[in-house]
C-alpha positions in Angstrom: -81.0 36.3 -25.2 -81.3 38.4 -22.1 -85.0 37.3 -21.6 -84.0 33.7 -21.8 -81.3 34.2 -19.1 -83.8 36.0 -16.9 -86.3 33.1 -17.3 -83.6 30.6 -16.3 -82.6 32.6 -13.2 -86.3 33.0 -12.1 -86.9 29.3 -12.7 -84.0 28.5 -10.5 -85.2 30.8 -7.8 -88.4 28.8 -7.7 -87.0 25.3 -8.2 -84.1 25.4 -5.7 -86.2 26.4 -2.7 -88.9 23.9 -3.7 -86.2 21.1 -3.8 -84.9 22.1 -0.4 -88.4 22.0 1.0 -88.9 18.5 -0.5 -85.6 17.3 1.0 -86.5 18.6 4.4 -89.9 16.9 4.2 -88.2 13.6 3.3 -85.8 13.9 6.2 -88.5 14.9 8.7 -90.6 11.9 7.6 -87.5 9.6 7.9 -86.8 10.9 11.4 -90.4 10.5 12.6 -90.4 6.9 11.2 -87.2 6.1 13.2 -88.7 7.7 16.4 -92.0 5.7 15.9 -89.9 2.5 15.3 -87.9 3.1 18.5 -91.0 3.8 20.6 -92.6 0.7 19.2 -89.6 -1.4 20.1 -89.6 0.0 23.7 -93.3 -0.8 24.0 -92.7 -4.3 22.7 -89.9 -4.8 25.2 -92.0 -3.6 28.0 -94.9 -5.9 27.0 -92.6 -8.8 26.8 -90.4 -8.3 29.9 -92.4 -5.7 32.0 -91.5 -2.5 33.6 -88.2 -2.1 35.5 -88.9 -2.5 39.1 -86.7 0.1 40.8 -87.1 0.4 44.5 -83.9 2.0 45.8 -83.1 4.5 43.1 -79.4 4.1 44.1 -78.0 5.9 41.0 -80.2 8.9 41.7 -78.9 8.9 45.3 -75.3 8.7 43.9 -75.8 11.6 41.6 -77.4 13.6 44.3 -74.4 13.0 46.6 -72.1 14.0 43.7 -73.9 17.3 43.2 -73.8 18.0 46.9 -70.2 17.2 47.2 -69.5 19.5 44.2 -71.2 22.2 46.1 -68.7 22.0 49.0 -66.6 25.2 48.9 -64.0 23.7 51.3 -63.4 20.5 49.2 -59.7 20.1 48.4 -58.6 17.4 45.9 -55.6 16.2 44.2 -55.1 16.9 40.4 -53.1 14.6 38.0 -52.2 15.0 34.4 -52.2 11.8 32.2 -49.5 11.7 29.5 -50.6 9.9 26.3 -46.9 9.7 25.4 -45.6 8.0 28.6 -48.9 6.4 29.8 -48.2 7.8 33.3 -49.7 10.2 35.7 -47.9 13.4 36.7 -48.9 15.0 40.1 -50.1 18.5 39.2 -51.1 19.7 42.7 -54.0 20.3 45.0 -57.1 22.1 43.7 -60.3 23.5 45.2 -63.3 21.5 44.0 -63.6 19.5 40.8 -63.1 22.3 38.3 -65.5 23.7 35.7 -65.6 22.5 32.1 -64.4 25.3 29.8 -67.7 25.9 27.9 -69.9 26.0 31.0 -72.2 29.0 31.1 -74.2 30.9 33.7 -76.9 31.9 31.2 -78.8 29.7 28.7 -76.7 29.1 25.5 -77.6 31.1 22.4 -77.5 27.9 20.3 -80.6 25.9 21.3 -78.9 22.6 20.3 -76.6 23.0 23.3 -79.6 22.6 25.6 -81.6 25.2 27.5 -82.2 23.3 30.7 -79.7 24.0 33.5 -78.2 21.3 35.8 -79.3 21.3 39.4 -76.4 23.7 40.2 -78.0 26.3 37.8 -75.2 26.1 35.3 -75.4 25.1 31.6 -72.5 22.8 30.9 -70.9 22.4 27.6 -71.3 19.2 25.7 -68.4 19.8 23.3 -65.3 20.6 25.4 -62.8 18.7 27.3 -60.8 21.5 28.9 -61.4 22.7 32.4 -60.9 25.8 34.6 -59.5 24.7 38.0 -58.5 26.5 41.1 -55.0 25.3 41.6 -53.5 25.9 45.1 -50.0 27.1 45.4 -48.1 24.7 47.6 -45.9 27.5 49.1 -48.4 30.2 49.7 -51.8 28.3 49.8 -53.1 31.0 47.5 -55.7 29.8 44.9 -55.0 30.6 41.2 -57.5 30.1 38.4 -55.8 27.7 35.9 -56.9 26.6 32.5 -56.1 22.8 31.8 -56.4 20.8 28.7 -56.9 17.1 28.8 -56.0 14.6 30.2 -56.8 15.8 33.8 -57.8 13.7 36.7 -59.1 15.2 39.9 -59.6 13.0 42.9 -59.4 13.0 46.7 -57.4 9.8 46.5 -53.6 9.9 46.3 -52.7 8.2 43.0 -49.3 6.7 42.2 -47.2 9.1 40.1 -43.9 8.4 38.5 
């Protein structure tokens, strides 16, 4: 009886990892097929319609300007909170800069699925958070206080209508 139980256990130790490997192989083959199909579709579209003829690279220029403005340590903006309940904006106050998404890191993330290439500012932004660290300016003293803010936050240089 004991010998039969040991055989069943040893058989499971062989079959389960083998089944896992087979499942991984099927998934890998399925993903590579999707990638090949996507690449073929892109090639077909290019052959039919030609390459995109970009000459101004305006979106690149816009993003460059945004990064440069984010690098301005003297930038003062207005912060507003949006209420899902009332559908209205509430003036929150003035802030230095745009704020930093909560999960942003200075060093590469330990989890490689979070990306290992920093943005041009050298930071590794989080792709799965919607809270921010902001530098809220005290209207009485002018002192800057680091503040944690959950959604829905809007930061802009424009004065928005608040109720």
